[in-house]
VEXDREN-2710 file (C-alpha; in Angstrom, 1 decimal):
% VEXDREN-2710
k/r/px/py/pz
1/MET/0.0/0.0/0.1
2/ILE/2.9/2.8/0.9
3/GLU/4.6/1.3/-2.5
4/ARG/1.9/2.3/-4.5
5/LEU/1.1/5.2/-2.8
6/ARG/4.7/6.5/-3.4
7/GLY/4.2/5.7/-6.9
8/VAL/1.2/8.2/-7.2
9/LEU/3.0/10.9/-5.5
10/ARG/6.0/10.1/-8.3
11/ARG/3.7/10.5/-10.7
12/LEU/1.9/13.7/-9.3
13/ASP/5.0/15.4/-9.5
14/PRO/5.7/17.5/-12.1
15/ARG/9.6/17.3/-12.2
16/SER/8.5/13.6/-12.7
17/ARG/6.5/14.2/-15.7
18/ARG/8.9/16.8/-17.4
19/GLU/11.6/13.7/-16.9
20/ARG/9.8/11.6/-18.9
21/ALA/10.0/12.0/-22.7
22/GLU/7.2/9.7/-23.8
23/ARG/4.5/11.3/-26.0
24/VAL/1.1/10.0/-25.4
25/GLY/-1.7/10.2/-27.8
26/LEU/-5.1/10.4/-26.0
27/LEU/-8.0/9.5/-27.9
28/VAL/-11.4/9.5/-26.2
29/ASP/-14.8/7.7/-28.0
30/GLY/-17.0/10.3/-26.5
31/PRO/-20.5/9.1/-27.9
32/ASN/-19.0/5.4/-26.2
33/VAL/-17.6/7.1/-23.1
34/LEU/-19.9/10.1/-22.4
35/ARG/-22.8/8.2/-21.3
36/GLU/-24.9/9.0/-18.2
37/GLU/-24.6/5.8/-16.5
38/PHE/-20.7/5.9/-16.7
39/ASP/-20.3/9.4/-14.9
40/VAL/-17.1/10.2/-16.9
41/ASP/-14.7/13.2/-15.9
42/LEU/-13.0/15.0/-18.5
43/ASP/-10.2/15.9/-15.9
44/ASP/-9.9/12.3/-15.2
45/VAL/-9.3/11.3/-18.3
46/ARG/-6.9/14.2/-19.1
47/ALA/-5.1/13.3/-15.7
48/ALA/-5.2/9.3/-17.0
49/GLY/-3.2/10.4/-19.9
50/LEU/-0.8/12.8/-18.0
51/GLU/0.4/9.8/-15.7
52/GLU/1.8/8.2/-18.8
53/GLY/3.9/10.9/-20.0
54/THR/3.6/14.3/-22.2
55/LEU/0.0/14.7/-24.1
56/VAL/1.2/15.6/-27.5
57/ALA/-2.6/14.9/-29.1
58/THR/-5.9/15.5/-26.5
59/ARG/-8.7/14.5/-28.5
60/LEU/-12.5/14.0/-28.0
61/TYR/-14.1/12.4/-30.6
62/LEU/-18.2/13.4/-30.8
63/ASP/-20.8/13.3/-33.5
64/GLU/-22.8/15.9/-34.8
65/HIS/-25.4/15.6/-32.2
66/ALA/-23.0/16.8/-29.6
67/THR/-24.3/19.7/-27.4
68/PRO/-22.5/23.6/-27.2
69/GLY/-22.0/22.9/-23.7
70/LEU/-20.4/19.9/-24.2
71/ILE/-17.9/21.0/-26.8
72/GLN/-17.2/23.9/-24.4
73/ALA/-16.7/22.0/-21.4
74/ALA/-13.9/19.4/-23.3
75/GLU/-12.0/22.6/-25.0
76/ALA/-11.7/24.3/-21.6
77/ARG/-10.2/21.1/-19.9
78/GLY/-7.5/21.2/-22.9
79/PHE/-9.1/18.4/-25.4
80/GLU/-9.0/19.2/-29.3
81/VAL/-12.8/18.9/-29.9
82/VAL/-13.0/16.7/-33.4
83/ILE/-16.8/16.4/-34.8
84/THR/-17.7/13.9/-37.5
85/SER/-20.5/13.7/-39.5
86/GLY/-19.9/9.8/-40.0
87/ASP/-18.9/7.3/-37.8
88/VAL/-16.8/8.4/-34.7
89/ASP/-14.7/5.1/-34.3
90/VAL/-13.8/5.4/-37.9
91/LYS/-12.3/9.2/-37.7
92/LEU/-10.3/7.7/-34.2
93/ALA/-9.0/4.9/-35.4
94/ILE/-7.7/6.8/-38.7
95/ASP/-6.3/9.5/-36.4
96/ALA/-4.6/7.0/-34.3
97/THR/-3.1/4.9/-37.2
98/GLU/-1.7/8.0/-38.2
99/LEU/-0.2/9.1/-35.2
100/VAL/1.3/5.7/-35.0
101/TYR/2.8/5.8/-38.7
102/THR/4.3/9.1/-38.3
103/ASP/6.0/7.9/-35.2
104/ALA/4.3/11.0/-33.0
105/VAL/3.2/8.8/-30.3
106/ASP/5.1/6.6/-28.1
107/VAL/2.1/5.7/-25.9
108/LEU/-1.4/5.5/-27.7
109/ALA/-4.3/6.0/-25.2
110/VAL/-7.5/4.7/-26.3
111/VAL/-10.6/5.5/-23.7
112/SER/-13.2/3.5/-24.9
113/ARG/-15.6/0.4/-24.5
114/ASP/-15.6/-0.5/-27.9
115/THR/-13.9/-3.8/-29.4
116/ASP/-13.3/-2.2/-33.0
117/PHE/-10.3/-0.5/-31.7
118/LYS/-8.7/-3.5/-30.9
119/PRO/-6.8/-3.8/-34.1
120/VAL/-5.7/-0.6/-33.8
121/LEU/-3.8/-1.1/-30.3
122/GLU/-2.4/-4.4/-32.0
123/LYS/-0.8/-2.6/-35.1
124/ALA/0.8/0.3/-33.1
125/ALA/2.2/-2.7/-30.0
126/LYS/3.5/-4.1/-33.1
127/ARG/5.0/-0.7/-34.9
128/GLY/6.5/0.1/-30.9
129/VAL/4.3/2.0/-29.5
130/ARG/2.9/1.5/-25.8
131/THR/-0.6/0.9/-25.8
132/LEU/-2.9/1.5/-23.3
133/ALA/-7.0/0.8/-23.1
134/VAL/-8.5/3.1/-21.2
135/ALA/-11.8/1.9/-19.4
136/PRO/-14.8/4.4/-18.2
137/GLY/-15.4/1.9/-15.2
138/SER/-15.6/-1.8/-14.2
139/TYR/-18.8/-1.8/-15.9
140/GLY/-17.9/-0.2/-18.9
141/ARG/-14.8/-2.2/-19.7
142/SER/-14.2/-4.2/-22.5
143/ASP/-12.1/-7.4/-22.0
144/ALA/-11.2/-7.8/-25.3
145/LEU/-10.0/-4.3/-25.7
146/ARG/-7.9/-4.6/-22.4
147/ASN/-6.1/-7.8/-23.6
148/ALA/-5.3/-6.3/-26.9
149/ALA/-3.5/-3.2/-24.8
150/GLN/-0.4/-3.5/-22.9
151/ASP/-1.6/-1.7/-20.1
152/ALA/-5.3/-0.6/-19.0
153/ILE/-6.7/1.7/-16.8
154/THR/-10.2/1.5/-15.4
155/LEU/-11.2/5.5/-14.0
156/ASP/-13.0/4.6/-11.3
157/GLU/-10.8/1.8/-9.7
END
């Protein structure tokens, strides 16, 4: 217990974060994660990404039905909001693949409960990018996505 607390304190220390050179792409599947039953706080999502290194891409993917209040709240928390009229999953997967294949990230963190992102995480790992599956809660966790990633976080734990 004490060792776990020390690890948390080290991650919160700003000097530790600056010393770590890992570039993190944090991509959030908004329609899949931002649901009333999960009660996800975007500040917690961002903090989970920051624990892994420096955020170089912090994106929240939403469909055309997103409310202006949600968009404004996400932008206020440092997220680049990507609105798509098509399938959010496709846009997120394409962007994730681009980040991996252009060597823009060392860590790819996908916040979702959708198993559609399993191939993205597998390809990223094959390219030497560390992968992280972030679930909105234990109820919303995808075991397939969690098993495809090298690391996993559940936000309510």
